[in-house]
Structures are given as structure tokens and as C-alpha cells.
C-alpha positions in Angstrom: 29.4 39.0 104.9 31.5 39.8 107.9 31.5 42.3 110.8 33.6 44.6 108.6 31.5 44.2 105.4 27.7 44.1 104.9 26.3 43.3 101.4 22.7 44.4 101.1 21.0 41.6 99.1 17.5 42.9 99.2 15.8 42.2 95.8 15.0 45.9 95.2 18.7 46.8 95.7 19.9 44.1 93.4 17.3 45.0 90.7 18.1 48.7 90.7 21.9 47.9 90.7 21.5 45.8 87.6 19.7 48.7 85.8 22.5 51.0 86.8 25.2 48.6 85.5 23.6 48.5 82.1 25.6 50.9 79.8 22.5 52.0 77.9 20.8 53.4 81.0 20.4 57.2 80.6 22.0 59.8 82.8 18.6 60.8 84.2 17.6 57.2 85.0 21.0 56.5 86.5 20.7 59.6 88.8 17.2 58.6 89.8 18.2 55.0 90.5 21.2 56.1 92.6 18.9 58.2 94.7 16.5 55.3 95.2 19.1 52.8 96.0 20.8 55.1 98.5 17.6 55.1 100.6 17.7 51.3 100.8 21.4 51.2 101.5 21.1 54.0 104.1 18.4 52.0 105.9 20.9 49.3 106.5 23.9 51.6 107.3 22.0 53.5 109.9 20.2 50.6 111.6 22.3 50.8 114.7 22.0 54.5 115.5 21.6 55.1 119.2 18.1 55.6 120.7 16.6 57.1 123.8 13.0 57.5 125.0 10.8 60.6 125.5 7.3 61.0 126.9 4.6 61.8 124.3 0.9 61.9 124.0 -0.8 59.8 121.4 -4.5 60.5 120.6 -5.3 57.7 123.1 -2.8 57.8 125.9 0.6 58.9 127.2 3.6 56.7 126.4 7.3 56.6 126.3 8.6 56.3 122.7 12.0 56.0 121.0 13.8 58.9 119.3 17.3 59.3 118.1 19.8 60.0 120.9 22.7 62.5 121.0 23.9 64.9 118.4 22.6 64.8 114.8 24.1 62.4 112.3 27.0 63.8 110.2 26.9 62.8 106.5 30.2 63.2 104.7 30.2 63.1 100.9 33.5 62.2 99.0 33.3 64.6 96.1 32.0 64.5 93.5 30.2 61.2 93.1 29.3 60.9 96.7 26.7 63.7 96.2 24.5 61.2 94.3 24.2 59.1 97.5 23.9 62.1 99.7 20.5 63.3 98.4 18.8 60.0 99.2 20.3 59.7 102.7 19.2 63.2 103.5 15.6 62.1 102.8 16.0 59.5 105.5 17.8 61.9 107.9 16.8 65.5 106.9 18.3 67.0 110.1 21.7 65.5 109.5 24.7 67.8 109.3 26.6 67.6 106.0 30.3 67.8 105.2 32.4 67.3 102.1 35.9 65.8 101.4 37.4 66.6 98.0 39.9 64.0 96.8 40.9 63.1 93.3 42.9 60.1 92.2 46.3 60.6 90.6 45.9 58.4 87.5 49.6 57.5 87.5 50.0 56.5 91.1 46.3 55.8 92.0 47.0 57.7 95.2 44.5 60.3 96.5 45.2 64.0 96.4 43.1 66.2 98.8 41.8 69.5 97.5 38.9 70.3 99.9 37.7 69.4 103.3 34.7 71.1 105.1 33.0 69.0 107.8 30.6 69.6 110.7 32.0 70.5 114.2 32.0 68.1 117.1 32.5 64.9 115.0 33.6 63.2 118.1 30.0 63.5 119.4 28.3 62.4 116.2 27.7 59.2 114.3 29.3 59.7 110.9 28.3 58.2 107.6 30.7 58.5 104.7 29.3 58.1 101.2 31.0 57.4 97.9 29.5 55.1 95.2 32.7 53.2 94.4 35.1 51.5 96.8 37.8 50.7 94.2 41.5 50.8 95.4 40.3 52.1 98.8 43.0 54.7 98.9 40.7 57.7 98.7 38.2 56.2 101.1 40.9 55.4 103.6 42.4 58.9 103.2 38.9 60.5 103.8 38.5 58.5 107.0 42.0 59.5 108.1 40.9 63.2 107.8 37.7 62.6 109.7 39.5 60.8 112.5 42.0 63.6 112.7 38.9 65.8 113.4 37.8 63.6 116.2 35.3 61.2 114.5 35.3 57.7 115.9 31.8 56.3 115.2 32.2 55.9 111.4 30.3 53.8 108.8 31.1 53.8 105.1 28.4 53.4 102.4 29.1 52.6 98.8 27.2 51.2 95.8 30.0 48.8 94.6 33.1 47.5 96.3 36.2 45.7 94.9 38.0 43.1 97.1 41.1 45.2 96.9 39.3 48.2 98.3 37.6 46.3 101.1 40.9 44.9 102.2 42.6 48.3 102.0 39.9 49.7 104.3 40.0 46.7 106.6 43.8 47.2 107.1 43.6 51.0 107.5 40.3 51.2 109.4 39.1 47.9 110.8 36.6 49.8 113.0 34.7 51.2 110.1 31.8 49.0 108.8 31.3 49.0 105.0 27.8 48.7 103.6 27.5 48.0 99.9 25.1 46.6 97.3 27.7 44.3 95.8 31.3 43.0 96.1 32.5 42.8 92.5 35.2 40.6 91.0 38.4 42.8 90.9 40.1 46.0 89.7 41.4 46.3 86.2 44.9 47.7 85.4 43.5 51.2 85.5 42.0 50.8 89.0 38.3 50.5 87.9 35.9 48.0 89.4 35.1 45.0 87.1 32.3 44.3 86.1 31.4 47.5 87.7 29.3 50.2 86.1 31.9 52.6 84.7 32.7 56.0 86.3 29.8 56.8 88.7 30.5 60.5 88.6 30.5 60.7 84.8 27.3 58.6 84.5 25.5 60.7 87.2 26.5 64.1 85.8 26.6 63.2 82.1 30.3 64.1 81.8 33.2 62.2 80.2 
């Protein structure tokens, strides 16, 4: 691990990831596991959110107690597979504002093509968590962060289920200020740009499409 990359090695994370890698795991089970693992990854990704204190009354006494400071968290899902992580994170932070960036990968060039972008206002004043299950080439992820920075975001973290070394390096070069939180750093990309050993196409497995 480094300042740029955090691998969450909690036993529950690793167990659930193994079940998700197994090709015989059903669509329903894959979707449920993704929601569960997103809660655990989100706990790590959001551990440094800023806090302030307010005065409250417990049943026994008055006290000053910590609460989240500043504007609400912005969650940004990279469509479409990011939505599988989004649901779990929203359970942790139900008041979060939500945005979507639509990018697809040109299979010939492996470059991202934008088709949609709708994000919360005032990103400069919000912590931003970008979610996408797979950090493969890193091109789409870097492009999504580019779009968010153009809209003022600067406190950005990136959460993914799996990362390839190539994607981590691409993000490190493009956005060294963005911390990546993942469940595993896999071996490599294959000649089609898929993570190996990986778990296949996360969107297809989540939604039951081919």
C-alpha cells in the first residue's frame, strides 16, 4: 500500500470478493455481494471525512459530540457499473448528493468516450467519492476525474472493487492527489484491456447482460 493506493485486506472483504470472482455466482448473488462489499470499502474510503462538534443532550447530561462538517458528500457513479457500488455507499451516507458520469470504452482504442455528465453543484465545497467497480486501463477513471475537476472538485477519492497495475499507474500520473481504495490489486490487463484474473465484466454480471 502507498499514500496513493489503499488495499482493504479485511477478511470479510476478501471472502466476499472471492465469491464474486467465481464464475458460477448468480447475478442475484453477485449484486448482493457487491452491495455488501461496497459498505466495507466505503468505510475505509470515507474514514477521513472532516468533523466538527455540536452541543447535544444525552439522557444523562449535556456534551459536545462530533458530526460531519461542511457540505454533504458528493457520490459520483461512473455509469453503468458504478451504480452497483453506489447503493451500498448511500446506506452509509444517505444524505449524500449523487451525480453520474457516462463514459464508454472504445474497444478499438480503449479510450473513453463521454455521453453523459450530471453532477451536484458546488463540488469545490464537497468531499467527492467516485465509484466504479473496475480500474482497468484507468483511462475512463482519469477522464471522469478530469470532468469533476473542471467543475471545481478538489477533495476527491476513488473507490473500486478491483484494480490493475496499469490503471493505478495511469491514475497516479494523471491525478496523484486522488487516493484509490480497492479490495485487490490484480496481476495485469489482457490484450482486450480486461483485468486478470479479475471477475469478468462487472456491469454484465451485475445486470445479467452479455
